[in-house]
N, C-alpha and C positions, 0 to 999 in steps of 0.2 A: 447409188453409192458404189464405189469401187470395192471389189471383194479382196479380202486379205488371204494370202497364201500361207501365212504362218500356221503351223500345226499346234494342236493342243499340248504337245509335249513340253512346250515352254512353261505352261502352268504346272505340269508335272514336275519339271526341274525346280521351279520356284518352291513348290510345296516340299519337295525333297530337301532342298537347302534349308527351308524354314524349320522342318522337323529335326534335321540334323543339329541346327543351332539350338533349338529348344531342348533337345535331349542332351546335347553337350553342356549347355548351361546348367541343366538340372543335375547332370552327373558332377560337374565342377562344384556346384553348390553342396551336393551331398558329400563329396570328398572333403571339401574344406570344413564343412560342419562336423563330419566324422573326426577329422584331424583335431579341430578345436575342442570338441567335446571330450575326445580321448585324452588330449593333452591336459585339459582342465581337470578332468577326473584324476589323472595321474598326479598332477601337481597338488591337488587337494589332498589326495591320500598321503603323499609324501610330507605335506605340511602337517597333517595330523600326526604322522609317525614322528616327525622331527619335534613337534610340540611336546608329544608324550615323552620322548627320550630326553629332551632338554629339561622338562619338569622333573623327571626322575633323577637326572644328574644334580639339579639344584637341590632336590629334597635330600639326596644322599650327602651332598656337601654341606647342606644346612644343618646336619646333625653335629657338625663341628662348630661350636659356639665361639671359636677364637678367631674373630674376623681380623685380628691384627697380624695374622700369619702371612697372608698373601702380600700385603704391602711390605712386610719385613723381607719376604722372599725376593721381591723385586729390588729392594735396596741392597741386598747382600747376595745377589745372583752370582757375582764373580767368585766369592768365597765358597758358596755352596757347590759350585762346579768343580772345586778342587778336592771334593770328598771330605772325609772326617779328619779333623786335625787331631794331634796327640791329646790335647786337652779335652776335645769332644769325646774321644774314645774312652778317656779316663772317667769323665762325667757320666758317660753312658752306663758304666758298670757300678755307679754309686747307688746307695739305697734311696737317697732323696729323689734321684731321677726316676727310679723305679716307681715310687709313690706318685710322682707327678705324671709319669707316663700312664699309669693305670687310670688316674683321674682324667687324663686327656682322651684316652680311648673309650672311656665310659661317657664321653660327651660333656664333661665338666669344663668350667671356664677357668683358664689359666691366666693369672694376672702377669702380664709381661714385665711389670715394674719389679716383681719379686724374683725374676729369673736373671741368671747370668747370661753373658753373651753366648757361651758354649751351650747352655741349656736351650736358649732360643734357636740356635743353629740346629740342635738335635730335633726339636719340635718342627722346625721348618722341613728337615729331611723327612720326618714322619708324615707331615702334611702332604709333601710331594708324593710319597709312597701311596698314601690313601687316595689321593686325587688320580694318580695314574691307574690305580686299580678300578676306580669308578669309570674313568674314560674308556679303559680297555673293555670293561663289561658291556658298555653301550656299543662299542665299535664292532662287537661280535655280531650285531644285527645285520651288518653289511655295508657300513659306511666306508667311504674312502679314507676319511680322517676325522678324529674327534679330538678337540684340543681346548685348552684353557688359555685365554689371552686377555690383554687389555689394550686400549687404544690411547696412544700418546697424543697424536695429532692426525692431520689428514694424510700424512705420508708414512708414519711409523706406528708400529704396534709392539707391545712387549709380549713375547711368546713364552708363557710359563712352561707348558709341556703338552704332549699329545698322547694318544693311545699307543704310539710306537716308541714311547720313551721308557718302556718298562726296563729294558736292559741298562739304559743309562742311569735310571734312578737306583736300580739294584746295585749297580757298580759303585755309585757314590756312597752307599751304605756298607760296602764291603771293607772291613777293617784291614784286610790284607793288601788292598790296592791304594796307591797314591796317585794323584792327578796333578802333575805339574802344569799341564795345559788343559784348556777347555775341551771336553769330548766333542767329536764331530757331529753336532746336532744343533738345531735351532733352539733347543730348550734353554730357558732362562736367558734369552737374548732379545735385543731389539731387532725387529725385522722390517724390511720395506713392505709397506701395505698401503699403496696410494689409493686415494678415493677416486681417482680417474679411472681405475680398473675395477674397483669394488664399489658398486652403486649404493650399498647400505651404509658405508662409513660416515658420510656427511650427516645422515639422519641420526646415526648412533651418537656421534659427537654432540649434535644439537640437543638430544634428550638426556645426555649423560649427567649433566649438572643437576637436572631436576629430579633425578632418581626414578624416571618413568620406567615401568617394567612392562615390556612387550617384546614380541619376537619380530626380528627383522629378517627379510629374505632377499636373496639376489641370485641371479644367474651369472656365473663367472666362467670365462674361457681361459684355460691355462695354456699359454703359448709353448711352454716347455714340453708338454706331452700332447698338445693339440686336442684337449678334451674339454667338454662342457660339464660344469658342476652346478648343482643346486645347493646353496649354502644357507643355513639358518643360524642366527645369532640370538642369544638371550642373556640379558644382564643378570648377574648375581647380586642382589640387593640386600644389604643388611642395615637396619636402622635408617632407612631412607637414603642410603648412600650406595652407589654402584661400586662394588669391590673388583669385579672382573667380568668377563663374558665367556660363555660357553659357545663353541662353534662346532656345528655338524656339517660335514662336507660329503655330498652324495654325488656319485658319478652316474649321470643319466645318458651317457653316450649309447650304451647298449639299448636302453629303452627307445631312444631316438631312431636307431637303426631298425628296430622291430616295427616302430610306427611307420617309417618310410616304406618298409616291405609290405605292411598291411595296406597302405594307401595304393601302392603299385598293383597289388592284387585286386583291390576294389576297382581301380581304373580299368584293368583288363576285363574283368567280369562285366563292368558297366558298358564298355565299348562293344563287347560281344552281344549283350542284350540290345544295345542301341541299334546295331546293324540288323539284327533279326526283326525287331519291332518296326524299324523304318521300312524294311522290305515289305513286310505284311501290310503296313499302313498304305504304302504306295499302290499295292495291288488293289486294296479296298477302295482307295480314293479314285483310281482310274475307272473301276467298275461302277461305283456309285455316284461319282461326281464329275470326273473329267469327261467321260464319254457322253453322259446326259447333257452336260454343259455345252459340249460341241454341237449337239442337236439344237439346243436353245439358240446358240449363236447363229447357226444356219437358218433357223426360222426367223430370227430378227432381221438378218440380211435379206431374206426373201421378202419379208413384209415391207422393208424399206424400199425395195425396188418395185414391187408389184402392188403394194397397198391392198393385198387380198387377205382379209381377215379370216375368211372361210378356209383357205388353204393353210394358213398358220395354225388354226385350231386343229385341223386333221394331223398336221405334223407333230404338234405338241402331245396329242393323244398317244403317240408311240413311246413316250417317256413314262415309264411305269415305276420309277423309283419313289419310295415313300419317305423321302427326306425333303430338305429345303429346295433341292433342284427340281423335284417333282412339283412342289408347291409353286416354284417360280415359273415352271412351264405352264401350269394352269392359270397363274396370275397374268402371264403374258398373253395367253389366249383371251382372257377377259379384257386386258388392256387394249389389245388390237381392236376388239369390237367396240370398246368404249371410245377409242380414238376416232373410229369412223363416226360414232354418234356425236362426239364432241366437235369434229370438223364441220358436220352439218349444222350443229348449234352455233358454232362461231360465225359461220357465214350469215346465219339469221341475225345473230347479235350485232355483227358489224353493220348490217343494214339498219338495224334498230338504233344503234349508237349514232350513225350518221343522221338519222331522222331527229333524234333527241338533240344532237349538237346544233342542228339547224334551228330547232325550236328555241334552244337556249340563247342562241345568237339573236333570234328575233325578240325574246323576252328582255335581253339586255338592251337592245335598241329601244324597245317600248318603254322600259324603265327610265332610260336616259332622256327620252322625249318627254316623260312625265315631269321631269325637273327642269326649272328654268335654266337655260344654259347660254343665253345670248347676253353678252356683256359689251359695252355698258348696258345694264338692264333698262335704265330710264335716261336715255341720252339728253332729254330736254330738261331734266331736273338737276340744277346745279347745287341744291341745298345739301345733297348727300352723295357719297360714293359707296357702292355696295358690290361685293363679290362673294361667290360661294362655289364650293366644289365637293364632289364625292368620289372616293376611290373604293369600290367594293372589294371585299376579301375574296369572294367567289365570283361566278359569272354574273349573278345578280345579288344585290345586298338588301339589308333590312333598314338601313339608315335613309333619311331623306331630309331635304331642306326645302323651303318655299319662301317666296316673298311676292307681295302684290300690293297695288294701290287700292285701298278701301274706298277712298275718295281723293279729291285733289290735295287734301292736307293730311292724310293719314296713310302710313305705310305699315303693312303687316309683315312680320318676319317669323318664321318657324324653323326649328331644327329638332329632329327627333331620332330616336334609336329604338327600333322594334326588336323584341326578344327573338332570338334564333337567327339563322342564316339561310341563304339559298332562296329557292322559289317560294316556299310558304311565307317566309318573312317579307319577300318582295310584294306578294299579293296582299298581305295584311297591311304593308306600308302604303300601297296605293289607296286602299280603303280608308286608312287613318288620315292620309293627306287630304283627301277630298272632304272628309267629315270635319276636320279642324278648319280648313279654309272656308267651307260653307258657313260654319258658325261664326267665324270672324266677319265675313262679308255681310252677314245679317245685322251687323252693328253691335254685336256683343262685346263686352270688355274681355280682356284675356282670361280672367277668372271664370266669368260666365260662359265663355266659349269652351273652355276646358271642361266645365261642369256638364254642359250639354253634350259635348263630344264623348265624355266618359260614359254617360248613360246610353248613348246610341251604340257605342262600341261594345259595352258589356252586354247589351241585349242581343248582339249578333256575334258572340265570341265563344263558340262551343269548344274550341281548342285551348281556351284560357291563355291566349297570348296577350301581351301588354306592350306598351310603348312609353318611353320617357320623352317628355316634350318640354322645350322652352319656347314660349310664345310671347312676342313683344309687339306693341303697337306704338309707332313713333308719330307724334304730332309734328309734322315737317316744319311748320312755320315757327314753332317755339323751341323745338328740341326736347319737348316733354315726352318721356318714354314710360309707358305702363306695361308691366310684364308679369308673367306668372310662370312658375317652374314646377313641372310634374315629375319629380325624381330625376331630373337631368343634371348634367355637369354644371359646376359653377361657371358663370361668365367671367371673362377677363376684360377689365375696363381701363382705359387710359383717359384720365382726367388730370392733365398736367404734363409732366415730363416722361412718365413711365407707366407701364401696364401693371396692374395689381389684380389679385384674385378677389372678385366680388362675391361674397357668400350671401346669396339671396335666400328668400324664403322657399323652402322645399315642400312639396306635397308628394303623395303616392303616385306611381306611374298610372297613366290612363289605361283603363281596361282591367284594373286590379279588382276594384269593388265599385258597384254602382252608387253607393251611399256617400262616396268621398266628395268633399267640396274643396275648392282650391282658393288660395289667397293670392292677391296680386300686390305688387309694390311699384313705386314710381321713382324715376330718375330724371334729372334735368341735364341734358347734354348741351354743351356749349360748342361753338365752332372750334374744330380741331380735336374734339373728343372722339374716341374710337371704342367700338365694342367688338369683342371676338367671342363667338360661341362655337361649340364643337361637340362631337360625340366622344364616348369613352375610348374609341379606337386611337385617339391621339395620346392621352396619358398612359394607356395600357399597352402601347406598342412595346413589344418585348424583344430584347436582344438574345443572342444564343446562350448567354450565361444566365438567362431567366430574369434579368434586371429590367424593370419597366422604365419607359421614358419619363413619365411623371409630369405633374403640373409645374414643378420648379423649373425643369428644363424647358417646358413650353414658354413660361414667362421669360426665361433667359433668352430664348430665341427671339421673342417679340421685342424685348428691350435692347437687343443688339442694333435694331434699326426702328426705333419707335415712330419715326416720321414716314415709314413706308406706306404706300397706298394699300388698300384692302387686298388687291390682287397680289402685291408683293408680300404682304403679311402671310397669306396662305401658302405662297410658294416657299417662303423662308421656313415656315413650320414643316411643310412636306419634306424639304431638303434636310432639315434637322432630324426628323424622324428616320428618314432613309439612311442617313449617315450613322445613326445610333444603332438601328437594328441590323444594318449591313445585309447579309444574305439570309437572315432568319425569315422563316415563312410568316406572312401576315395573316393573323387569325381574326381580325375584326375590321369592319368598314372604317374608313378614314373620311369623316365628313366635317366640313368647316364652313363658317359664314362670318364675314367681317363687314362692318359698316363704319364709315367716317362721316360724322355730322359736320357740315360746313356752314350751315345757316343761310339765311336769305341775303344775297348780296344786294346792296343799294345801287340803284341805277345812277350813273353819272349824268349830271345836268349838262 
């Protein structure tokens, strides 16, 4: 074999690239995992904080039992933004309002039906003042914005006020100020709040009518200041009805920057570790694997050229690594010696196989010679036409057929299937064929012939083999058929226009038990009647999809040409089986025998 000039560095480079890829993938996985875990932990912490603060705002606002105020504020937003009117200032200083105000601040319920418009407006201002105080207290935690709002539809929301509205609210309560125009704030205005930019809005509007109380979250990018915000919404529900929504807006841009910085640092550290570990690994691999592997390769090439196992064993002993390469070197030494032994054994086996093949060919020839194969078998007998064939599944098979003249007026016919395949079945077949034929030629009826044959075979059957047999004796002059069946397939009989399955009397196979006795039956064949007998290789022929040929298909093939000669009948069945099984391997012998009774022809005067 031609030597290769490629150096082992190629393997070193491949291992280097592989380790770089593995380390890089591991580093990438760790970085992504670190990012996701840190981000998830951060978001979870912020959600818990937002939930807590939203619940605190709801609890503080819930102390106010006058749920009519917020809808009133929305309806009268324009008037509220103008500050206190003269009437409202006058009412504010009245004793009645002082009593109502004390009741209001103590958490009492104020019936709006008993209040004047001015008193309602004053309580609305007070509610705004309390709300902005609550929002501002929460905002000190570090939120970007805390507000109270309600959603009109998927594009607009009513903005009550937020934590930055303290000065505006206080200004509205200042009796010294007048407001001819709306203050420069979103407070008490409808604002654009499209669902296309705020992912939580559609879900909020969907749940609003049912009064569901839960917290909604979204990540929002504000294009005005190019910042990302984490926003939480919680409905304020009174008596099963959503009154408004609390919104907490948290700026997480700083956290995102810190997270990216943390990831960059992790990547730099990981790359440094990767380079060091990869360098150390390559040194280790070269010493413990690459260099010893090169020695193994050189030993393999030397053995392929010289076939000298002793020289290979000496070369492999120089590899002293205690790893798989060292084990491989020792294994190759054993393999080289084993190959030498195997080569010698193969040469012996080749000679033995040639001898066995010759003997098998001879056995096949002997078996074929044992079966009558000259047709027409009885050219001088015009009363019947007979044909038989056997196709073994292996070199030699276990099926057999036989036919012979017992005397001038009686024809014996046998078809049988021995258990097993190959040479043992073929040898048992020859024994059974002779025993059955001899008992018939002694003048026994089919039943008596099988009884006698069964006793003889059972007495000389240490391997417990058995054979199914169909045996028939035809009286040629009359067409009278006497037959017995020892566990064989049902014959197919044509009496009339078509073949049918003739379910004859069955007995146990020959060689099964010596106490078995067989029964026979009789048929009268008329000129033109035909009989077809076969072994189980025909109906059990199997296609690639494991479907069998079956007796129905056999009858169908025979009835396609019921007037065929016995030879044509067998050829038609064989072609039908081959077309059905196609390329599937044949596992059973295919043996058939057919006879057509023609009767004795009258001589012309």
